[in-house]
NUDREN-927029 format. One line per 4 residues: number of its first residue (from 1); their letters; for each residue x, z, y of N, C-alpha, C. Coordinates in Angstrom, 3 decimals, decimal comma. Layout:
BEGIN
NUM> a> X:Z:Y:X:Z:Y:X:Z:Y ~ ... .
//
This chain:
BEGIN
1> mnlr> 12,961:12,210:8,350:12,967:12,304:6,895:12,322:11,032:6,340 ~ 13,037:10,344:5,458:12,473:9,116:4,901:11,479:9,454:3,776 ~ 10,831:8,431:3,279:9,791:8,645:2,279:10,313:9,271:0,988 ~ 11,493:8,853:0,552:12,056:9,430:-0,680:12,223:10,943:-0,544 .
5> erfg> 12,751:11,364:0,593:12,946:12,800:0,822:11,605:13,525:0,877 ~ 10,618:12,893:1,514:9,287:13,504:1,577:8,686:13,663:0,182 ~ 8,871:12,649:-0,672:8,364:12,746:-2,044:9,067:13,867:-2,793 ~ 10,373:13,959:-2,637:11,134:15,006:-3,312:10,694:16,390:-2,889 .
9> ealk> 10,529:16,595:-1,577:10,087:17,892:-1,066:8,666:18,217:-1,530 ~ 7,800:17,215:-1,508:6,420:17,440:-1,953:6,374:17,787:-3,433 ~ 7,233:17,150:-4,220:7,285:17,442:-5,654:7,732:18,888:-5,880 ~ 8,762:19,311:-5,163:9,231:20,703:-5,302:8,124:21,691:-4,936 .
13> tamr> 7,441:21,401:-3,835:6,358:22,284:-3,388:5,239:22,337:-4,422 ~ 4,873:21,192:-4,969:3,799:21,140:-5,964:4,209:21,875:-7,244 ~ 5,479:21,764:-7,608:5,951:22,460:-8,804:5,906:23,976:-8,597 ~ 6,293:24,412:-7,407:6,245:25,847:-7,116:4,804:26,357:-7,114 .
17> ardq> 3,880:25,517:-6,642:2,470:25,913:-6,583:1,763:25,716:-7,921 ~ 2,455:25,126:-8,876:1,907:24,835:-10,207:0,665:23,944:-10,128 ~ 0,723:22,971:-9,233:-0,349:21,994:-9,054:-0,036:20,790:-9,953 ~ -0,539:20,841:-11,172:-0,172:19,844:-12,177:-0,582:18,424:-11,793 .
21> krvs> -1,749:18,265:-11,204:-2,220:16,927:-10,823:-1,289:16,316:-9,782 ~ -0,925:17,119:-8,789:-0,033:16,638:-7,734:1,362:16,343:-8,303 ~ 1,850:17,202:-9,173:3,165:16,997:-9,785:3,182:15,690:-10,573 ~ 2,166:15,473:-11,397:2,156:14,260:-12,219:2,029:13,002:-11,371 .
25> tlrl> 1,218:13,065:-10,314:1,060:11,898:-9,438:2,354:11,600:-8,698 ~ 3,003:12,622:-8,175:4,262:12,403:-7,456:5,349:11,892:-8,396 ~ 5,352:12,361:-9,623:6,323:11,844:-10,596:6,065:10,371:-10,904 ~ 4,780:9,986:-10,970:4,442:8,563:-11,170:4,960:7,725:-10,004 .
29> vlaa> 4,777:8,215:-8,803:5,231:7,483:-7,618:6,755:7,364:-7,625 ~ 7,438:8,470:-7,875:8,896:8,436:-7,896:9,431:7,520:-9,000 ~ 8,755:7,505:-10,137:9,168:6,620:-11,224:8,989:5,155:-10,826 ~ 7,894:4,849:-10,146:7,652:3,475:-9,696:8,696:3,054:-8,665 .
33> vker> 9,062:3,967:-7,774:10,085:3,670:-6,772:11,421:3,425:-7,465 ~ 11,769:4,267:-8,401:13,045:4,107:-9,116:13,072:2,794:-9,901 ~ 11,941:2,463:-10,517:11,849:1,202:-11,260:12,082:0,012:-10,329 ~ 11,482:0,063:-9,138:11,653:-1,014:-8,171:13,094:-1,055:-7,662 .
37> dian> 13,726:0,126:-7,491:15,133:0,183:-7,094:16,004:-0,544:-8,104 ~ 15,769:-0,251:-9,358:16,566:-0,852:-10,425:16,350:-2,360:-10,467 ~ 15,115:-2,797:-10,295:14,820:-4,232:-10,331:15,480:-4,972:-9,178 ~ 15,672:-4,310:-8,048:16,246:-4,968:-6,871:17,763:-4,848:-6,783 .
41> rsea> 18,382:-4,174:-7,714:19,837:-4,029:-7,686:20,500:-5,380:-7,934 ~ 21,665:-5,523:-7,320:22,469:-6,715:-7,565:23,929:-6,292:-7,549 ~ 24,800:-7,241:-7,821:26,235:-6,934:-7,799:26,680:-6,543:-6,396 ~ 26,079:-7,163:-5,396:26,485:-6,919:-4,017:25,872:-5,645:-3,435 .
45> sreg> 24,681:-5,291:-3,867:23,985:-4,169:-3,246:23,432:-3,208:-4,298 ~ 23,736:-1,940:-4,112:23,227:-0,897:-5,001:22,208:-0,012:-4,283 ~ 21,842:-0,408:-3,072:20,912:0,398:-2,293:19,506:0,287:-2,848 ~ 18,737:1,332:-2,599:17,348:1,336:-3,036:16,472:0,542:-2,085 .
49> isdd> 15,211:0,480:-2,412:14,268:-0,271:-1,578:13,995:0,486:-0,279 ~ 13,571:-0,241:0,729:13,326:0,351:2,044:11,989:1,102:2,065 ~ 11,770:1,829:3,134:10,510:2,555:3,299:9,329:1,589:3,374 ~ 9,532:0,417:3,995:8,451:-0,574:4,057:8,082:-1,053:2,658 .
53> dils> 9,092:-1,254:1,808:8,818:-1,655:0,425:8,102:-0,535:-0,330 ~ 8,466:0,697:-0,047:7,795:1,836:-0,689:6,335:1,888:-0,245 ~ 6,084:1,644:1,038:4,708:1,635:1,526:3,890:0,534:0,850 ~ 4,503:-0,617:0,641:3,809:-1,698:-0,075:3,514:-1,289:-1,514 .
57> llak> 4,462:-0,611:-2,123:4,275:-0,114:-3,479:3,130:0,893:-3,540 ~ 3,056:1,781:-2,551:1,972:2,762:-2,510:0,620:2,068:-2,365 ~ 0,560:1,047:-1,525:-0,688:0,299:-1,346:-1,110:-0,359:-2,661 ~ -0,138:-0,869:-3,391:-0,422:-1,492:-4,689:-0,936:-0,457:-5,684 .
61> mikq> -0,334:0,721:-5,673:-0,763:1,788:-6,581:-2,190:2,226:-6,259 ~ -2,523:2,299:-4,978:-3,886:2,676:-4,587:-4,875:1,619:-5,042 ~ -4,502:0,363:-4,865:-5,398:-0,727:-5,273:-5,641:-0,675:-6,793 ~ -4,603:-0,405:-7,568:-4,749:-0,299:-9,021:-5,727:0,830:-9,373 .
65> rees> -5,605:1,926:-8,684:-6,483:3,059:-8,965:-7,922:2,782:-8,549 ~ -8,101:2,050:-7,459:-9,463:1,680:-7,052:-10,107:0,771:-8,096 ~ -9,329:-0,144:-8,661:-9,843:-1,007:-9,727:-10,192:-0,185:-10,956 ~ -9,372:0,805:-11,252:-9,634:1,678:-12,397:-10,912:2,480:-12,186 .
69> iaaf> -11,131:2,938:-10,958:-12,349:3,696:-10,651:-13,575:2,842:-10,940 ~ -13,549:1,595:-10,497:-14,687:0,697:-10,734:-14,912:0,510:-12,231 ~ -13,832:0,347:-12,993:-13,957:0,160:-14,439:-14,482:1,429:-15,115 ~ -13,977:2,589:-14,702:-14,426:3,841:-15,308:-15,891:4,105:-14,997 .
73> eagg> -16,311:3,823:-13,773:-17,713:4,051:-13,422:-18,623:3,080:-14,170 ~ -18,168:1,853:-14,349:-18,955:0,874:-15,104:-19,035:1,280:-16,574 ~ -17,990:1,951:-17,059:-17,951:2,384:-18,449:-18,570:3,758:-18,672 ~ -19,104:4,361:-17,628:-19,748:5,664:-17,794:-18,773:6,805:-17,973 .
77> rpel> -17,624:6,740:-17,315:-16,613:7,805:-17,416:-16,320:8,391:-16,038 ~ -17,281:9,136:-15,471:-17,093:9,656:-14,112:-15,932:10,645:-13,983 ~ -15,594:11,359:-15,056:-14,490:12,317:-14,967:-13,152:11,607:-14,778 ~ -12,991:10,443:-15,415:-11,758:9,676:-15,226:-11,722:9,051:-13,841 .
81> aase> -12,875:8,617:-13,345:-12,958:8,064:-11,990:-12,592:9,142:-10,969 ~ -13,041:10,366:-11,182:-12,720:11,468:-10,276:-11,220:11,755:-10,278 ~ -10,612:11,672:-11,446:-9,171:11,887:-11,552:-8,403:10,825:-10,761 ~ -8,851:9,587:-10,851:-8,206:8,501:-10,098:-8,368:8,720:-8,591 .
85> reei> -9,531:9,211:-8,171:-9,763:9,487:-6,751:-8,797:10,572:-6,247 ~ -8,540:11,572:-7,074:-7,591:12,622:-6,699:-6,200:12,034:-6,490 ~ -5,802:11,130:-7,400:-4,491:10,491:-7,267:-4,413:9,667:-5,994 ~ -5,485:8,955:-5,678:-5,506:8,149:-4,446:-5,316:9,052:-3,239 .
89> aiir> -5,986:10,192:-3,216:-5,862:11,122:-2,078:-4,431:11,618:-1,931 ~ -3,785:11,906:-3,035:-2,404:12,384:-2,998:-1,479:11,293:-2,473 ~ -1,654:10,063:-2,962:-0,801:8,957:-2,539:-1,034:8,624:-1,067 ~ -2,289:8,623:-0,639:-2,620:8,272:0,757:-2,004:9,247:1,753 .
93> afqp> -1,734:10,459:1,321:-1,134:11,445:2,228:0,247:10,995:2,710 ~ 0,883:10,089:1,994:2,221:9,624:2,352:2,200:8,310:3,132 ~ 1,040:7,726:3,285:0,931:6,477:4,025:0,628:6,766:5,487 ~ 1,073:5,875:6,367:0,660:6,036:7,763:-0,837:5,749:7,873 .
97> aqms> -1,428:6,132:8,969:-2,859:5,903:9,169:-3,167:4,413:9,074 ~ -4,229:4,085:8,366:-4,630:2,689:8,202:-5,245:2,171:9,494 ~ -5,036:0,897:9,750:-5,562:0,281:10,962:-7,068:0,126:10,848 ~ -7,753:0,288:11,975:-9,195:0,098:11,995:-9,504:-1,398:11,928 .
101> esdt> -10,778:-1,701:11,725:-11,181:-3,096:11,633:-10,936:-3,833:12,947 ~ -11,191:-3,173:14,069:-10,967:-3,831:15,366:-9,475:-4,042:15,623 ~ -8,635:-3,086:15,198:-7,184:-3,261:15,343:-6,694:-4,403:14,462 ~ -7,261:-4,518:13,269:-6,895:-5,611:12,364:-7,286:-6,948:12,988 .
105> qsaa> -8,468:-6,996:13,588:-8,933:-8,224:14,261:-7,959:-8,631:15,363 ~ -7,597:-7,680:16,220:-6,715:-8,012:17,340:-5,308:-8,382:16,866 ~ -4,806:-7,699:15,845:-3,484:-8,029:15,305:-3,496:-9,425:14,692 ~ -4,571:-9,757:13,986:-4,691:-11,090:13,390:-4,754:-12,162:14,466 .
109> aaai> -5,524:-11,914:15,524:-5,625:-12,880:16,622:-4,267:-13,076:17,297 ~ -3,531:-11,992:17,482:-2,205:-12,091:18,096:-1,241:-12,869:17,208 ~ -1,304:-12,635:15,906:-0,423:-13,346:14,973:-0,774:-14,832:14,929 ~ -2,060:-15,156:14,998:-2,488:-16,553:15,009:-1,946:-17,248:16,253 .
113> aevg> -2,056:-16,583:17,391:-1,549:-17,166:18,639:-0,031:-17,320:18,587 ~ 0,652:-16,347:17,999:2,113:-16,385:17,943:2,638:-17,557:17,135 ~ 2,028:-17,798:15,960:2,521:-18,888:15,110:1,867:-20,225:15,435 ~ 0,882:-20,212:16,326:0,204:-21,449:16,703:-0,687:-21,994:15,603 .
117> anap> -1,251:-21,112:14,807:-2,127:-21,531:13,712:-3,447:-22,024:14,271 ~ -3,975:-23,101:13,640:-5,250:-23,627:14,106:-6,145:-24,104:12,974 ~ -5,720:-23,895:11,736:-6,524:-24,321:10,592:-6,246:-23,378:9,424 ~ -7,155:-23,345:8,450:-6,946:-22,458:7,293:-5,647:-22,730:6,526 .
121> rdmg> -5,115:-23,932:6,644:-3,869:-24,231:5,931:-2,678:-23,439:6,494 ~ -2,813:-22,903:7,731:-1,763:-22,120:8,367:-1,857:-20,633:8,045 ~ -2,773:-20,280:7,164:-3,036:-18,887:6,854:-1,802:-18,163:6,314 ~ -1,001:-18,836:5,512:0,197:-18,228:4,938:1,181:-17,769:5,999 .
125> kvma> 1,366:-18,573:7,042:2,275:-18,202:8,133:1,774:-16,944:8,844 ~ 0,478:-16,903:9,093:-0,111:-15,761:9,793:0,019:-14,496:8,943 ~ -0,297:-14,616:7,665:-0,219:-13,446:6,774:1,219:-12,950:6,648 ~ 2,192:-13,857:6,661:3,599:-13,450:6,589:3,969:-12,596:7,798 .
129> vlka> 3,502:-12,991:8,971:3,775:-12,215:10,190:3,121:-10,839:10,088 ~ 1,859:-10,801:9,646:1,143:-9,528:9,535:1,816:-8,602:8,521 ~ 2,243:-9,154:7,393:2,886:-8,322:6,365:4,216:-7,771:6,852 ~ 4,924:-8,551:7,647:6,208:-8,083:8,168:6,017:-6,948:9,169 .
133> ryag> 4,964:-7,027:9,959:4,753:-6,038:11,018:3,974:-4,810:10,590 ~ 3,030:-4,981:9,687:2,079:-3,902:9,406:2,080:-3,444:7,951 ~ 3,212:-3,511:7,312:3,307:-3,087:5,917:2,895:-1,630:5,778 ~ 1,972:-1,367:4,871:1,528:-0,005:4,610:0,447:0,494:5,546 .
137> rmdf> 0,223:-0,207:6,668:-0,774:0,254:7,627:-2,015:-0,612:7,634 ~ -1,942:-1,772:6,990:-3,049:-2,714:7,035:-3,468:-3,067:5,610 ~ -4,773:-3,166:5,395:-5,302:-3,635:4,118:-5,273:-5,162:4,182 ~ -4,347:-5,774:3,445:-4,139:-7,209:3,578:-5,241:-8,043:2,939 .
141> akas> -6,016:-7,467:2,053:-7,166:-8,199:1,510:-8,205:-8,379:2,627 ~ -8,446:-7,320:3,368:-9,382:-7,415:4,494:-8,801:-8,284:5,605 ~ -7,508:-8,138:5,857:-6,862:-8,938:6,895:-6,926:-10,420:6,556 ~ -6,781:-10,744:5,293:-6,860:-12,133:4,856:-8,230:-12,719:5,167 .
145> avvk> -9,264:-11,935:4,920:-10,624:-12,397:5,222:-10,809:-12,584:6,724 ~ -10,241:-11,694:7,522:-10,337:-11,806:8,981:-9,610:-13,060:9,463 ~ -8,402:-13,276:8,959:-7,621:-14,456:9,368:-8,346:-15,726:8,974 ~ -8,874:-15,751:7,758:-9,608:-16,937:7,296:-10,810:-17,206:8,185 .
149> dllt> -11,515:-16,149:8,549:-12,682:-16,303:9,420:-12,264:-16,824:10,798 ~ -11,169:-16,309:11,326:-10,713:-16,737:12,644:-10,210:-18,195:12,638 ~ -9,646:-18,635:11,514:-9,091:-19,991:11,452:-10,102:-21,052:11,024 ~ -11,217:-20,621:10,469:-12,232:-21,586:10,008:-13,047:-22,059:11,201 .
153> pk> -13,124:-23,387:11,391:-13,934:-23,893:12,505:-15,406:-23,570:12,282 ~ -16,083:-23,263:13,364:-17,473:-22,872:13,259:-18,394:-23,955:13,721 .
//
């Protein structure tokens, strides 16, 4: 079952259970996916975005909500921050398990060896390999810091 089907089934289940928070969050996700589908349409292809693209979209949505949490907490609005945390939990249920820090380290080292990177200027090549292989499973902000650390001479 692909991600679109999983979202559809989860939405039906949430609607039957009358779980308004889950219903609204899943509708936001489906709307974002549909918006991205429309943006990627061309004369030659009418297909929607792939599951990897959906996973990237989910990661972006989580990051937006984490930024909102920080802003709400700074503004003294803990109830809105709690609402954002609930949405993050719902969205994360559809993502594969995130890689641990040690797995990220080893994947970054392997990608560096593969592309023959030896300086920080090669960071883009390494990150491109990581994004192609680990979309949705790796936090690329953390991975970027790991790659930079590995490529910086000590």
